[in-house]
C-alpha positions as CSV (number, residue, x, y, z in Angstrom):
1,X,-51.4,26.1,43.5
2,X,-48.4,24.9,41.5
3,X,-49.2,27.6,38.9
4,X,-49.4,30.2,41.5
5,X,-46.0,29.1,42.9
6,X,-44.5,29.4,39.4
7,X,-45.9,32.9,39.0
8,X,-44.4,33.9,42.3
9,X,-41.1,32.5,41.4
10,X,-41.1,34.2,38.0
11,X,-42.0,37.5,39.6
12,X,-39.1,37.2,42.1
13,X,-36.6,36.2,39.4
14,X,-37.6,38.6,36.6
15,X,-38.5,41.7,38.6
16,X,-36.1,40.8,41.5
17,X,-38.5,42.3,44.0
18,X,-37.0,40.3,46.9
19,X,-33.3,39.5,46.2
20,X,-31.9,36.3,47.7
21,X,-29.1,38.1,49.6
22,X,-30.3,40.4,52.4
23,X,-29.0,44.0,52.5
24,X,-30.1,47.4,53.6
25,X,-31.2,48.2,50.0
26,X,-32.9,44.9,49.3
27,X,-35.9,45.1,47.0
28,X,-34.7,48.3,45.3
29,X,-33.6,46.9,41.9
30,X,-35.4,45.3,39.0
31,X,-34.5,43.0,36.1
32,X,-32.3,40.8,38.4
33,X,-31.3,38.6,35.4
34,X,-28.7,41.2,34.6
35,X,-26.7,39.8,37.5
36,X,-26.9,36.2,36.2
37,X,-23.5,34.7,35.4
38,X,-22.7,34.0,31.7
39,X,-20.5,31.1,30.6
40,X,-19.9,27.7,32.1
41,X,-16.2,28.5,32.7
42,X,-17.0,31.5,34.8
43,X,-19.7,29.6,36.8
44,X,-17.3,26.7,37.5
45,X,-14.7,29.1,38.8
46,X,-16.9,30.7,41.4
47,X,-18.0,33.6,39.1
48,X,-14.5,35.1,39.6
49,X,-14.4,36.2,36.0
50,X,-13.9,40.0,35.8
51,X,-10.2,39.4,35.0
52,X,-10.4,36.0,33.3
53,X,-13.3,36.1,30.9
54,X,-12.1,36.6,27.3
55,X,-13.5,37.1,23.9
56,X,-17.3,37.2,23.4
57,X,-17.9,36.0,27.0
58,X,-16.1,39.1,28.3
59,X,-18.9,41.3,26.9
60,X,-21.0,40.3,30.0
61,X,-18.2,40.5,32.6
62,X,-15.6,43.1,31.6
63,X,-15.7,44.6,28.0
64,X,-12.0,45.5,28.4
65,X,-11.1,41.8,28.0
66,X,-12.9,41.2,24.6
67,X,-9.6,41.3,22.7
68,X,-7.8,38.0,22.3
69,X,-5.1,38.8,19.7
70,X,-6.3,39.0,16.0
71,X,-9.3,36.7,16.2
72,X,-13.1,36.3,16.0
73,X,-14.7,34.6,18.9
74,X,-18.2,33.1,19.2
75,X,-20.1,31.7,22.2
76,X,-23.4,30.0,22.9
77,X,-24.5,29.3,26.5
78,X,-27.5,27.4,27.8
79,X,-28.4,27.4,31.5
80,X,-31.6,25.8,33.0
81,X,-33.0,28.0,35.8
82,X,-35.2,26.0,38.1
83,X,-37.4,23.4,36.3
84,X,-39.4,25.8,34.2
85,X,-37.0,28.6,33.2
86,X,-34.0,28.8,30.8
87,X,-31.3,31.4,30.4
88,X,-29.7,31.5,26.9
89,X,-26.8,33.6,25.6
90,X,-25.2,34.2,22.2
91,X,-22.4,36.5,21.5
92,X,-19.6,37.3,19.1
93,X,-16.4,39.4,19.4
94,X,-13.9,40.6,16.8
95,X,-10.4,41.9,17.5
96,X,-7.4,43.1,15.5
97,X,-5.1,43.0,18.5
98,X,-5.6,46.7,19.4
99,X,-9.3,47.4,18.9
100,X,-12.1,45.0,19.7
101,X,-15.9,45.0,19.3
102,X,-18.6,42.6,20.3
103,X,-22.4,41.9,20.0
104,X,-24.4,39.9,22.5
105,X,-27.9,38.7,23.3
106,X,-29.2,37.1,26.5
107,X,-32.8,36.0,27.2
108,X,-34.4,34.5,30.3
109,X,-37.6,32.6,29.3
110,X,-40.4,30.9,31.2
111,X,-42.8,28.3,30.0
112,X,-46.2,29.7,29.4
113,X,-48.3,30.2,32.5
114,X,-51.9,29.3,32.9
115,X,-54.1,32.1,34.0
116,X,-57.1,30.8,35.9
117,X,-60.4,32.3,36.9
118,X,-62.0,32.1,40.4
119,X,-63.3,28.6,39.6
120,X,-59.9,27.3,38.6
121,X,-60.7,27.2,34.9
122,X,-57.9,28.2,32.5
123,X,-58.7,31.4,30.8
124,X,-55.6,32.1,28.7
125,X,-51.8,31.7,28.7
126,X,-49.4,34.3,29.9
127,X,-45.8,34.9,28.9
128,X,-42.9,36.1,30.9
129,X,-39.3,36.9,29.8
130,X,-36.4,39.2,30.2
131,X,-33.8,39.9,27.5
132,X,-31.0,42.2,26.6
133,X,-29.1,43.2,23.4
134,X,-25.6,44.5,24.0
135,X,-22.8,46.0,21.9
136,X,-19.4,46.9,23.2
137,X,-15.9,48.1,22.2
138,X,-12.5,48.1,23.7
139,X,-8.9,49.0,23.1
140,X,-5.9,47.2,24.5
141,X,-2.1,47.5,24.5
142,X,0.1,44.9,26.0
143,X,-1.6,44.0,29.4
144,X,-3.6,47.2,29.6
145,X,-7.2,47.6,28.3
146,X,-10.3,49.7,28.6
147,X,-13.8,48.9,27.3
148,X,-17.4,49.9,27.4
149,X,-20.8,48.4,26.3
150,X,-24.4,49.6,26.0
151,X,-27.4,47.3,26.4
152,X,-31.0,47.6,25.6
153,X,-33.2,45.8,28.1
154,X,-36.8,44.5,27.6
155,X,-39.0,42.8,30.3
156,X,-42.4,41.3,30.1
157,X,-44.5,39.6,32.8
158,X,-48.0,38.8,31.5
159,X,-49.6,42.2,30.6
160,X,-46.8,44.3,32.2
161,X,-43.9,45.2,30.0
162,X,-41.0,47.6,30.3
163,X,-37.8,48.8,28.7
164,X,-34.5,50.4,29.9
165,X,-31.0,51.3,28.7
166,X,-27.8,50.6,30.7
167,X,-24.1,50.3,30.1
168,X,-20.9,48.8,31.5
169,X,-17.4,50.1,31.7
170,X,-14.3,48.0,32.4
171,X,-10.6,48.3,32.9
172,X,-7.8,45.7,33.0
173,X,-4.2,46.4,34.1
174,X,-1.1,44.4,35.1
175,X,0.0,43.6,38.7
176,X,3.4,43.8,40.2
177,X,4.2,40.2,39.1
178,X,4.6,39.2,35.5
179,X,1.7,36.8,35.6
180,X,-0.6,38.8,37.8
181,X,-3.5,40.8,36.3
182,X,-6.2,42.9,37.8
183,X,-9.7,44.2,36.6
184,X,-12.3,46.8,37.6
185,X,-15.8,46.8,36.2
186,X,-19.0,48.9,36.8
187,X,-22.0,47.2,35.3
188,X,-25.6,48.3,34.6
189,X,-25.2,52.0,34.8
190,X,-28.5,53.2,33.6
191,X,-32.1,54.3,33.9
192,X,-35.0,52.9,35.9
193,X,-37.4,50.3,34.6
194,X,-41.1,50.6,35.2
195,X,-43.8,48.0,35.5
196,X,-47.2,49.8,35.4
197,X,-47.0,52.2,38.3
198,X,-43.9,50.7,40.0
199,X,-40.4,51.7,39.0
200,X,-37.1,50.1,39.9
201,X,-33.5,51.1,39.1
202,X,-31.4,48.5,37.2
203,X,-29.1,46.5,39.5
204,X,-25.9,48.6,39.6
205,X,-22.9,46.2,40.2
206,X,-19.2,47.0,41.1
207,X,-16.6,44.3,40.5
208,X,-12.9,44.0,41.2
209,X,-10.9,41.0,40.4
210,X,-7.4,39.5,40.0
211,X,-5.9,36.4,38.4
212,X,-2.5,34.7,38.7
213,X,-1.1,32.3,36.2
214,X,1.2,29.6,37.5
215,X,2.6,27.8,34.4
216,X,-0.6,26.7,32.7
217,X,-2.9,26.9,35.8
218,X,-5.0,30.0,36.6
219,X,-6.2,31.2,40.0
220,X,-8.7,34.0,40.3
221,X,-10.6,36.0,42.9
222,X,-13.5,38.5,42.5
223,X,-15.3,40.9,44.9
224,X,-18.8,42.0,43.9
225,X,-21.1,44.6,45.4
226,X,-24.6,45.0,43.9
227,X,-27.0,47.9,44.6
228,X,-29.5,45.5,46.2
229,X,-27.2,42.9,47.8
230,X,-24.4,42.6,50.3
231,X,-20.7,42.3,49.4
232,X,-19.9,38.9,47.9
233,X,-16.7,37.1,47.1
234,X,-15.8,34.5,44.6
235,X,-12.6,32.4,44.0
236,X,-11.8,29.8,41.4
237,X,-9.0,27.7,39.8
238,X,-8.5,26.2,36.4
239,X,-6.0,23.3,36.2
240,X,-4.7,21.7,33.0
241,X,-5.1,17.9,33.1
242,X,-4.0,16.8,29.6
243,X,-2.7,18.9,26.7
244,X,-1.4,18.3,23.2
245,X,-1.1,20.6,20.2
246,X,-4.7,19.9,19.1
247,X,-6.4,18.7,22.3
248,X,-6.6,20.3,25.8
249,X,-8.6,19.2,28.8
250,X,-9.0,21.2,32.0
251,X,-10.7,20.9,35.4
252,X,-12.2,23.8,37.3
253,X,-13.5,24.5,40.7
254,X,-14.8,27.5,42.6
255,X,-16.4,28.9,45.7
256,X,-18.8,31.9,46.1
257,X,-20.2,33.6,49.2
258,X,-23.8,34.7,49.6
259,X,-25.5,31.4,48.8
260,X,-25.9,30.0,52.3
261,X,-29.7,30.2,52.1
262,X,-29.8,27.6,49.3
263,X,-27.9,25.0,51.3
264,X,-24.4,24.1,52.6
265,X,-23.1,23.1,49.2
266,X,-24.7,25.9,47.2
267,X,-21.5,28.0,47.4
268,X,-19.4,25.3,45.6
269,X,-19.1,24.8,41.8
270,X,-17.2,22.3,39.7
271,X,-16.6,22.1,35.9
272,X,-14.4,21.1,33.1
273,X,-13.3,22.4,29.7
274,X,-12.4,20.7,26.5
275,X,-10.6,22.4,23.6
276,X,-10.2,20.8,20.2
277,X,-8.5,23.1,17.8
278,X,-10.7,26.2,17.4
279,X,-13.7,24.6,19.2
280,X,-14.3,24.5,23.0
281,X,-16.9,22.9,25.2
282,X,-17.3,24.0,28.8
283,X,-19.5,22.5,31.5
284,X,-20.3,23.7,35.1
285,X,-22.3,22.1,37.9
286,X,-23.6,23.9,40.9
287,X,-26.1,22.7,43.6
288,X,-29.0,24.9,44.5
289,X,-30.5,23.2,47.5
290,X,-34.3,22.6,47.2
291,X,-34.3,24.0,43.6
292,X,-32.0,21.1,42.4
293,X,-28.7,21.1,40.7
294,X,-27.9,23.4,37.8
295,X,-26.0,22.2,34.7
296,X,-24.5,24.9,32.5
297,X,-23.1,24.2,29.0
298,X,-21.2,26.6,26.8
299,X,-20.0,26.1,23.2
300,X,-17.3,28.4,21.7
301,X,-15.4,28.8,18.5
302,X,-12.4,31.0,17.9
303,X,-10.4,31.4,14.7
304,X,-7.4,33.6,14.3
305,X,-7.2,36.3,11.6
306,X,-4.1,36.7,9.3
307,X,-1.9,39.7,10.2
308,X,-1.7,42.2,7.3
309,X,2.1,42.1,7.8
310,X,2.3,38.4,7.5
311,X,4.3,37.3,4.5
312,X,2.5,35.3,1.9
313,X,4.3,32.5,0.0
314,X,4.0,32.7,-3.8
315,X,5.5,30.4,-6.3
316,X,8.6,31.7,-8.1
317,X,7.9,32.3,-11.7
318,X,10.4,32.8,-14.5
319,X,9.9,34.5,-17.8
320,X,10.3,32.3,-20.9
321,X,12.3,33.9,-23.7
322,X,10.6,31.9,-26.3
323,X,6.9,32.6,-25.7
324,X,7.0,35.6,-23.4
325,X,4.9,33.7,-20.9
326,X,5.7,32.8,-17.4
327,X,6.6,29.3,-16.2
328,X,7.7,27.6,-13.1
329,X,11.4,27.0,-12.7
330,X,12.6,23.5,-13.4
331,X,13.0,21.2,-10.4
332,X,16.6,20.4,-9.6
333,X,17.7,16.8,-10.4
334,X,15.4,16.4,-13.3
């Protein structure tokens, strides 16, 4: 019975046959993992990330935000899903300040399932997973930016497998205040995905978001409308607690609608962020009712690239009249 329950849960999550949020188009989209949030920072802030996600993480939220000055950004994200599934993400983004490009991989895996015969005897093991490979590019100038990405999607549930292709487009632009920014994103524009005789469209998602910076604090809000779900809202805040030149610690919190069926506290999320030089560690906690609490961890690394116009210091050499060779000038006082 436990195995059958797991199979049912996997089918619901991987194929998204019955979405958690009721709407008039419920049950019309597949590969629901494409709607899963990426990054502990975004989850802790109520998934209000279309305008705040940056670097490699932005590839999964809004490709227009991949640029972060002249830098290379890396991210690894691990998120347990229920007690027998994991969602893992790895991505990298490069930017020269105007043009940015990124690569990403995400995979939802399940522990092997036991396939039983009518007598309850194990016959074989079955695998179930969903995954995507994504590549994106963006251009940015000042606070304006536009980006797009293409993703290859693979899905497998026991003997049934399917593939699809989809893409995202995103825009970022300034608000009427100096520290106010906005974003628009359309995600998963693509073909249908077929399991045997059943076909489902990928879950098309529209996002609009804004963020306001007040000194070193960030407040964000997002509205999301998926093809197979009702309109949802998310809001979050990131507050600096302690900051030095080489060490920064932040606290985060968020709220998201559409989670009432998981319990009273399921809409809340909390987290923290630790930055030490080029390294960063993010954590998010979110309750999921009877499914237990989820703990999300992200590791990131970002290093800045030297500008081609940056001056390089070279030692001053003088020519020796005696030998014709070059030598350093004498130090004054000696």
